[in-house]
N, C-alpha and C positions, 0 to 999 in steps of 0.2 A: 833690822827687826821690824821697823815701821811698815815696810813694804809687805812683808809676810802677813803682818797683822791685818792690813787692809784687804789683802787678797784672799778673802774667804768667800765661799758661796753663801749668799743670804737668801733664806726661804721665808717669805712673808705671806701667810694666809690672811686675806682681807675679808673673808666670809666663809661660810660653809663648815665651820667647826663649832661644835656644841649646838648644832641645829641641823635640820634637814633642809637643804636648799641654799641658795645664794652662794654657790661655790665660785671662788675666785682666789687665785694664788699668784704672787709675783716671785720671780726668781731673779736675783740681782748679783752681778759679778762686776766689780769695778764700774765701768761706765755703761754697762748694758743691763737692761731689764726686759725680760719677756714675761708674759702673763698667761696663765693657763685657766681657761674658762671664764665666764662672765655671766653668772646666773642671777635669777631673782628668787625671792621667797614670797609666800602668800601671807597676808596679814594675820596676826594673832587676834584672838577674840576681843582683846581690849583696844585694838586699833580701829576705832569707830570710823566707818566711812572710807577707810583706806583701801585702795585697789591692789597695789603691789608694793613690795619692799625691795629696794635695790641697794647694793653695797656703796659705802662711802669710799671714794677712790682719791681722797685728798693726797695721799702719799704719791700716787702716780702723777697727779696734776703738778705736784711740787717738783717732780723729777721728770718732767715731760720729755726733756731732751735725751733722756736715757732709754725711754720706752721704745722698743723696736717692733713689737707685734703681739697679737693674741693668738694662742693655739687653743682650739676648742676640741674637747674629747668626743662629744656627741651632741645630738640635737634636742635634748630635753630642756624644758623651761628653766630648771634650776641650774643649768650650765650655759644657756644662751640668752635667757630672758632679758638681761639688763643691757645687752649689746647696743640697742638703739639709744639708750640713755647715756651710757658711759662713753660711747664713741663720738658723741657730740663734742666732748671736751678733749678726748684723747684719740685723735684720728690717726691710727696706725693700721697696717694691713692685718687681715684675719686669715689664719691658715686652718683648714679643716678638710675632712673627707667629703666626697661628692654629695651625699644626701644631707649631711649636716649643713654644708654651704647652701643647698637648695632651701632648707627650712629657714636658715638665717636670712636668705634673700626675701622670703615672704615677709619677714619682720621689717627689713629695711625698706621694702616697697611701701608698707603701711605707714612708715614714718618719713617717706620721701627722702631716703638717704642713699638710694642705690648709686647715685653718681659720686657721693662723697666718700664712701668707704671702699677701700681696695680689698678684694677677696681672692684667695688663691686656693684652688682645689688640690689636695695632696693625696698621693696614693700610699698604700701601706708599703713600708720599706724605704720610702723616700726620705731623704735628709734635707732639712732646711737650715741654712747658715744665717744667723742674725747676730751681729755684734760678736761677743765672746762665746756665744752659744751655738750648738748644733742640736737640732731636735729631730728625732726619728719617730714616725708613726707605726705602731704595732697593732695588728688585728686582734680585737677581742670580741666577745659576745655580750650582748646586753638586751634589754627589752626594746631597743630600737636598733635598726640597721646601722652599719657603718660606724660603730663605736670603736674608739682607738685608745690604746695606752700610749704614753709618750716616754721615750728614753731621752733625757735631757743631758747632753754632754757639755760639761763646763771644765775650765782649767783646774777646778778643785776636785773633779770626779764626776761620775755618772749618777744621776738621780732617775729612778724609774717611777712614773706616776701612772697608776693603773686606770685612772678615770673610773666610771661606774662599770663594773664588769661581773660576768659569771663565766664558768667554764661549761660550754655547751658543745658536746661532741657531735650532736645531731641537730644543728640549727635548721630552721625552716628555709632560710635563704642564705646562700653564700657559704663561706668556709667556717670551720671551727677556729677557736682562738689559736693564735700562733705560739703554742707553748715552746716550740723549738727555739724561736727567737728570744724568748725570755731567758731560756737556758744559755744561749750563746752570749747574751749580754752579761748574764750572771758570771760566766767564766772570765770576762774581762775585768771583773771586780767592780761592784756597785757600791757607791758611797751611801745612798739612802733609798729606801722604798717607801713611797707614799701610797698606801693601799686602802681601797674602799672598805668602810667598816659597817655599812648599813645592816648587813645580816650577820655580823660577827658573833651575835649571841646564839645563832641557830646552829645546831650540830649537823654534821653530815654534809651532803651535797645538795645544791639546788637542782630541781628536776629540769629536764630539757623542755624548751618552749614547745617542742613537738608533742609532748604528752597532752597539752591542752587541745590539740587538734582531735585526738581520740575522744576526749571528753565531749567536745562539740558534736562529733559524729554520733555518740551515744545519745546525747540530749535530742538531737534532730530526729533520730530514729524512734525515740520514745514519744515525741510530740509532733506526730505527722498531721494532726488536724487543728493546730492552733497557730496563731501568728507568733513569731519569735522576735523579741527585742533584746539586743545585747548591748550593754554599756561597757565601754572600756576606755583606756587612755588613747587619745587621738594619735599619739606618737608611736604607739606600738604597732608598727606596720606589719610585723609577722603575725600578730594576733588577728589583725584585720584580714590578712591573706588566708589564714586558716578558717575564719568564719566564711569568707567567700568560697573557699574550697568546699566546705560542708554544704553551703547553700546550693552550690552548683550540682554537687553529688545528689542532693535530695530535690532538685528541680525547683528551687525557690529563687525569686527575684530579690535583689538587694537594694535597699535605700540607705544612703548615708546622710545622717542628720547631725547638725551642730557645726558651727563655723570652723572651729579649729580642725575638726575631723575632715571636713571637705577640703580645706587648704592642704593638709598634710597628705591626704590620699591622692590629690591631683599632683602634688609635687613628686610623691613616691612613684606614681604611675608613669609620669613623664620621664623620670630618670631611670626607669626600668627596675625598681625595687619591688614592684607590686604587679602581679599578673592577673588581670581580670578577664575571664572568658567572655567572649562576645555576647551581647544581649543579656548579661546578668544584672548589670547596674541599671536601675530605673530612677527617674526623677520622683521626688516626693509627691508631685502633682498626679503621677500616674498610679499611685497606690490604690486609689478607688477602683481602678480597672481590673484588679486581681483579687481573687478570694484570699482571705486571711492565711489559709494554710499554704499559700504559695509565696509568702513574703517574709523577709527578714529585715529588721531595721538595725543598723549599727549606729550607735549614738554616743554623744558625750554625756557626762553627768555621773560617772561611776563614783565620784567623790562627794555626791550630794550637793554640789554647788548650786546655789539657788537660781542662777540664771541659765544653767546648762539645760540642754534639750530634755533629758530624762526628768529632771526636777519639774520642768514646766509641764511635761505630760502628766506627771503624778499629781500636780496641783490644778489640773484642768486649765492651764493657761496657754497650752500649745495650740497654735492656730490650726495645724493640719492633722495632728494625731491625738486621738483620745484613747485612753487605756480602757479596755473592755474586759468583762469577766471572761476567763478562759485564756487570756494572753499569757504567754510564757516569757518571763523577763529574767535575763541572766546578768549578774554582776561579774564581769570578767576582770576583777581587780581586787586588791585589798585596800581597806581604808588607810590613807596616809595618816600617821600619828596626828591626832588633833581633829580629824574629820569624822571620827566614829559616830558621834551623835547625829551629825547631818545625814550620814549614810543610813543610819537605822531609821531616822524619820522618813526618808524617802521610801525605804523598804516597807515600813508600816503603811504608808499612804497607798502603795501599790497593792499590798495585801487587801486593804479595805475596799479597793475597787474590784476585788474578785480575781486578781491576776495570781498566777503561780510565780513565785520568785525563787530563783536558784542562785545561791551565793557561795556554795561549797565547791571546791575542786575545779572551778573554771578559770583558775589563774595560777601561774607560777611566777616567782619573783625574777627580777632581772639582776639580782645581786648575789654575790658569792657567799655561801655558808662557810663554816669553819674549816672544813676539809679542803675546799678550793683555795681559801686564803693560805692555808699551810702549804699547798702545792706551789703557789706563786712565790712564797718566801723561800721554799726549798730550791726553786729554780734560780731565783735572782740572787740569793745569798747576800743580802745587803749588810753593810757595816752598822747602819742605824735604821731603826724602825720608826716611821712617822705615820700613825693611823690618821686617815682623813675621812671626810664625808660621813657625818653622823653626829648624834647627840653625844653628850659626855659618856653615857653608859655604853654606847656602841664603841667609842674610842677605847674605853677601859677594857671591853670584851676583846678587842683586837690586841691590846697590850698584853692581855693574859695569854693569848695564842703565842705571841712572840716570846713570852717567858717560857712557855712549854717547849718552844723550839730552841731554848738555850740562850736567848738574849739576856744580857745583864740589864738590870734596871736602869743603869746610867745611859744605856744606848737606845732606850725607847723614849720617844718624846711625844707626850700628849700636849699639843699646843692649843692656845686660844687664838681666836681671830685677833690679829694685830701684833702677835709676838713676832720678833725677828730672830730666827734661828741661824746662827753663823756656824758653818761647818767646813771642815776639810779632813784629810786623812788623820790628822793628829788629834782631833777632838771636835766636839759640837757643844754649843751652849746658847741659851736664849739670852741675848744681850740687851735688847730694848723693846719698846712697844711703840708702834706707829698708830696714828689716829685711825680708828675704823668705826663702823657703826652702820645703822640702817637709815637710808634716805627713803622717805615715804612718798609714794606717788598717789595723788588723789585727783582723779579726772585728768586735766592737762597740766596740773601743777606738780612740779617735781621738787620736793624738798621745801615747799613753802608751808607745809604742815609739819610742825615739830612737836616736841614733848609738851610745850605749853598749850598749844592748840588742842592736842589730844586730851590733856588734863581738863581743859575747859569742856570738851565734848563729853568727857566722862562725868564731870560735875553736872552739866546740863542733863545728861541722861539719867543721873541718879536722883537729883533733887529739883531740877527745873530752874526757872528764872523768874525774878520779880523785877519789873522796871518801874522806877519812880520818876514821874515827869512833873516838872514845875516851871513856872515862869517867874523870873525875878526882874525887878526894875533896875535899869542900869544905873550905876553910881551908888544908889542906896542899898541895893540888894534886898529891897522889900519884896515879900511874896505877893505877886499879883494874881496868880492862878495856881491851883494845886495845893500841895502835892497830890497827884493822882497815882493810883496803883494799877498796873497791868501785870498779869502773871500768866506764864505758860508752863505746863508740866509741873506745877507746884501743887495747887489744889484746884478742884473744879469750883470756879468762882460762885456759880449759882447756889451751890450747896454750902457755901462758907461765907455768907454775907456778914455774919457777926464777927468772924475772924478778920475780914477785910475792914470792917468799920473800926474795930479796935486798932488795927495796924495803921489806919488813917489817923487815928487820934495820936498814936505814938509819933507819927511823922510830924503832925502839927506841933506837938510838944518840942520835938527836936528842932524844928524851924524857929519856934519861939525862943528857944534857948540860944540859937545862933543870933537872932535879931537883938535880944537883950544884951548880948556881949559884943554887939557890933562886928560880928565875924562876917567879912565880905569876901574872903578868899574862897573861890569855888571848890578848890581841892579840900579845904577844911570842912566846908558844908557837906560835900559828898561823903567824906569819911564819917562825919557825925551821923548822917542819914543811914549809911551802911551799918555802922556799929549798933545804933539804937534799934533799927528794924531787925537786923540779924539776931540780936539778943532776944527780942520779943518773939520772933518766929521760932527760934530754937526752943524757948520756954514752952510755947504753945503746941508745937508739932514735932519737936525733936528732929527737925530737918534743917539742912543748911543750903537753901537755894542760892544761886548766884544773884547778887543784888546789883542792879545797874541804875544809878541815878542819872537822869538826863536833865540838864538845866538850859532853859532858853532865856534870852535877855531881850527886854523891850525898852 
C-alpha cells in the first residue's frame, strides 16, 4: 500500500496562478522533478522602487538532487524572465525551441551565465527523457514564434500543458497549431490538461494574427503624408514582420527603437524567423535624412512603461525623436491588467502634442478564447481539468467551460500557487502546500528587500520621516547637545517653525523626564522620545511620520 501511495504524480505550481505572470510549475514523481517555465512578473503599485518580481523556489532548492531540467514553452518574460536568477542556484539544463533558446541566451549573456547554463534546442515532435519523465514538444500558435505545448509522460499518466496558446489557422510565419497531435495524444488517454485561461472569459475565437496585417495596410494607405510610429511588444515577432511588410509595400524605411526590441529583432533575424527586405531597416541616426512620410518607427512602450522609448518620446525626454503635430501613432497591443492608467496617460500626452493616436483594431490577442479552449478539451479528453495562467476570475471562467463540457466538479482543480496536487488514475487531491512567494529584485539586490523594507518605504512615502539627533555624555547620559530635529517629507520646515519649536519643547521635556529618573539605557531613551514626539505630532497634524532617534556619545 505504501508504495502505491508514494507513487503518484505531484503537480506543484510555484507561481502564475491567481496572477498574470511569474509562471513556473514543478512536476514530481518519486525521485525526479522537472520544471515547466520560469517567469517573472512586474511589480504591483505598492512595491515601491522594485524592478522585477521572481518566484520563490525554496522547494526546488530543498530537493536539488531531484531536479532534472527546465522545459520552457515560449520566450515571453512571464515564462523566461526569472531564468538568470533561478538558475544561479538550480543549475540544470534548459530545453526549448530554437527562438526561445535564442531569446534566453540574450538574457544569459547579460548576466554572464552563458558558460554556466546548459541549453538544448528541441524540435517539435521530439521527446526528451529525464528521470521518470518523457516530455514531447507540440507546435502551437501564440503572439511569439516557436511556442510549444508539452505532453509530459509520467508513470502515473500523461499530462498535457498547453503553455500560452491560440488556434491560428493562418499564422504569419510557420505552421498552424498541430491539432492532429493533440488528438492522437488524447486517444492514448490523458490524465490531466493544464490549459491557458487568459482569455477564458471571452466568447468565440481569437482572430488570426494575419488580420492585423490588413489593418496596418489600411492605416498606411490612409496616412501617406505623415510619419508613423507603432508601439508593440518587442517579443511579437510576427507583428513586427507585418509592420515591415506594410512599410516595404508603401515605400517607407523602418527604424527600430527600444533596447528589448532591438535585441529580439536581431535574434529573430539571425535565426530566420524575421525576413527584412534589403535597405528597409535604417539606423535611428539616419532618420533626419528621410522625409517623415517615408519613415516608420517600431518602438517599445505600448504598456506605458515610464522608461520605454514611446513614453520618453511623449514626455520630451527622448534624445533622438520628438513627437510632432501630424504624427500618426499606433498602439498595437492591449493594456495588460493594471497598466490601463499608465497607457491612457501616454495616449493623452501624445494627443496634446498634436499627434493622431490609433488604439482600436491594431491588435489581436495571443491567447485562446472559449471556443478554442473547448476544441483543445475535446481533442485531449483529459480525466482532470487544471486551469492555469491567469487571475482567479480567469481560472473560474475556464472551470465553467469544463463544466459545460460535462466535467464533474470534483475533477476540476483550481489551484493556488504552492498547492501540491497528487494524482493518478484512481483519484486526485491537494495534499499539502509548499513555501512559495515573491522574491523582489531591486537593482542588483535579489531578495534583500522584503515586506518590512516595503512597509518602511510605504510609511516614508505616506508620512515622511523625523530624525532626532542628540549628544549624551558617556557614563552619566547627560544631554550635551540637542535634541535637534531634522525632517523630510513630513512638513515643509520653513512654513512650520512654530510646530518645530513646540516639538523641540516636547523633546526637551522627554529628556528631562529621563534625566530625573536616571534612565541611562539608550533603548529606553529612544522609546521615550519616539512615544512622546509621536503622540505630539499625531495630535497636531494627524500624521504618523517615521521617527528615528540618533544618539551620539561623548
